[in-house]
N, C-alpha and C positions, 0 to 999 in steps of 0.2 A: 512563452513556450507554446508551440503548435505541434500537432501530430502529423506524421507523414500520411499521404493520401491513403495508403493501404491499411493504416491503423485506425482510420475513422470508424465510428460506430453510429448506430441510430440513437439519437438523443430524443428526449421528449419534444414533440412538435408544438405542444401548447401546454400552458401551465394551469393546473387545477387549483382554483382559489377556494374550493370547498364551499361554494355557495355564499361566500362572504358578501356583505353589502358594503357600500362605501360609507364610512363613518364620517359624520360631520365633526369637525374639530375647529371651532370658531370661538375661542374663549373671549371673555369680556374685554380684555385688553386689545384684542384684534379689532373688534367693532369700534372701540374707543379710538384706536389708532387711525382707522380709516376715516372716522369723523374728523379727527384733528387734521389729517391731511387735506381734506376738503376745505376746512376753515382756513388753512394756511396758503391756499392756492393763489390768493391775490398778491402774496409776497414773493411768488415764485416765477422764474422765467422759463424753466425747462424741467422735465422729469428725466431722471436716469433710472430705468428699470434694470435691476441686476438679476440674472437668472443663472442656474447651474448649467454649464456647457454639456454635461452628461445627459441632460434631459431638455434639449432645446425646444421641443414641441409639447412636452407634457407639463401640466401643473401650473402654467402661468395663470395669474388671477385676472379673469375678464373684467372684474370690478374696477381695476385700475384704469382701463380704457373708458369704461362706461362713466365712472365718477370723476376722473381726473383728466379726461381726454381733451380738454380745451387748451392744454399747454403742449408745446413741442415735446416729443417723446423719443428718447434714445435707449435702445436695448443693448446692454452689455452682458455678454456671455462670460461668466467668471469660471475659475477653476479649469481653464483649458488644459493645463498639465499638472494641476494641483501643486504648483510651485509658487515661489515668491512673485508678487505682482509688480508690474511697472506702470502700465496704463498711460504710456506717454502720449497716446493719440486722443485721449478722452477730452482734454480741455480744448484743443483746436476744433474737434467735432462739435462740442457744445457751443463755442462762440460762433461757428458757421451756422448752426441750426437756429440759434437765437437771433442772429443778425438777419436771417431771411424770414423771420416770423414777426407777427405783430406782438409788441410787448405791452399793449394796452396801457394801464396806468403807470407802467414802470419805464416808459420811454426816457424819462429824465435821469434815471438812476445810472450811475457809472459802474456799479458793481453788478455781478451776476449772482443770482440766488437759485440754487438747483436743489430739488428735492430728490432724494435717493429712495426708491421703493423696490419692493420685491417680496416673494414668499419667504418664510423663515429660513435662516441658516444658509443663504446663498452667497454671503460674503459682502453685504452692503457696508458694514463697518470696516471691514478689511480694505475695501476699495477706498473709502474716505481716508483711512490711516496711511495707505500706500501713496495716495496723491499728496498728502501733507509731507511725507518723507521725501517724495520726488521733487516737489516744487518749492517747499518751504524749509526743507531739511529739519523738520520738527517731528517729535514723537507722536504716539497715538493719542487721539482725542475721544475715540469711541471704544467701548468695551467690545471684545470679540470672544467667541466661544464655539465649541464644536457641537452644540446642541441648539435647537430652536428656542426662541423666547428670551434671548439675552437683552435685546433692546425692547422696552415695553412702552415707550412714549416718544412723541416727536420732540427732539432735543432742540436746544438753541443752535444758532448758526455756527458752523465750524469753518474757519478759513482754510482753504486748500491752495490758494494761489495769490501772488501779489500782482503780477502782470500777465493777464488781466486780473483785476481784483475779483475773486470768486469765493463764494461761501456755499457749503453743502448742508442740507438738513438731513440728519439720520432719522429713520423712521422704523417702527416695529414691523417685523415680517407679518404679512397678512395673507392667509390662505383664502381661496374661494369658499363661501359658505357651503357649497356643494361641489365636491371634487368630481370631475366628469366620469370617471370609471374606477373600478377596483384596481386595475393595472396602473393607471396614472397615480393613484394613491400609493401603490406599492413602490413605484419609482421615486416619488417624493420622499417616502420613508427611507429608502435606501440611501438617498442623498442627504438625509438628516433634517428634512424640512418638517417631518412629523415625528413626535417622540416615539421611540421604539416600542415601548410597552403598550401603546395604543393599538399597534398593528400586530405585534408579536415577533420576537426575535427569531423564533424557529421558522415561521413561514417566510420571513424576510430573507433568512439565510438560504432557504430552499429556492426562493425565486432568484437570488443572486447566483446560486450554483447552476440553475437552469439557464440563466443568461450567459454565464461564462462558458458553459459547454456549447450552447447554441452558436456562440461567436468564436469557438475554438480557442478560447483564452484559458490555457491549462497551466498557468504558472502556479496555481494552488497545489498541483500534484507534487512538484519539487519542493515547494516551501514547507509542506506539511508531511513529506515523506511517504506519500501514497505510491503504490506500485504503478498505478495507471489512473486515468481519469475515471470518475464515477458519477452516475446520475442519481445515486441514492444518498440523500442528505444525512441519514442516520449514520451510515458507515463513514462518511466524510467527517462529520462532527465528532464521532468516536475517535478517529485518528487525530484530529486537531486537539481534542482534550488530552489524550494520552501523551502526545508529543510535547505539549506545553505544561503538563502536570496539572491540568485542571480536572481534578477528581475529588470525590467526597465519599465518606463512609455511609453506607446504607445498611439497615438491619433487615435480614432475610429470615423468615420463619421457616424452619426445617422440622423434620420429624424428631430431631434430637434437641431442639431448642433454637433460640435466636442466634444467628451468626452475622457478624459484621463483615461486609465485603466492600472492596473498593470499586466504585462505579464512575464512569465518565460524567462530568458535569456538562450536560448538553447545552443548557442556557448560556453558561460561560463560554463554551466553545463557539456557539452561534454569535455571541457578541464579539468575540475575537475575530471571526471571519468578517463581520460587518465593519469593524474598526479598521482592519487591514485593507479592505476595499476602499474605504473612505480616505485613507491616507495615500492611496495610489499605489500600494505595494502589490496589487494583483494585476498591474498593467493599466493601460488606458482603455476604459470601457465606456462605450456609448450605449446608453440604455434605450434610447429612442431608435 
């Protein structure tokens, strides 16, 4: 949904992050996972780095290139339309890339071994499972989920193809120890690469609203029954909460005693807005 030219208004031209600093979020399993990746490199022909297509330039971990860059590297932008995956072109790309590169100690191996890397929750396990379905007609071998941290260790090899014989290694998502900017961190959080509570659902919902308005993506207006687009996150979340019945009782002190009133549940409404965006129900949105 877009507005006619005459109905356009002045939206915020910049987002106020309120003096927030970039938080480091590098749990022990991430450091352990990166160490395991380095130790497994001698068994690997090629790296597939999976990243979210909504943030093609933000949040990629430079440590991958610095630590693992001795192997050929293929970047796959996932979630192009937030639909089912097919990835028919991935295996031919890998075989071409490996055949044109030095395989070092692996020249005599007939099978390909590929390590799948990326920041959390960009669909690494989904890529592996979809390739198994496509080429082997088999079910999933890696757990998937809608939040970061599902895969916490480098797993055993998972076969994804018979001809050519190819195995993939699933790995835990690893963020950079220091994210380059507050805005990059916010984009990673919106895409689910950082747990919501570490950033705050309220400011994430506000940044999402800022982005939707800036890009004239107004599908939220019709979805939640707003009369018109709004740049005020409190009024938008109030409408979301009331429309979806996300309310709670609060006690208000008055001159005649305590009174229970029904109030919007703003955190629940913010989470609903984020969840709807992540499912693609607010349209295709490029955050970069």
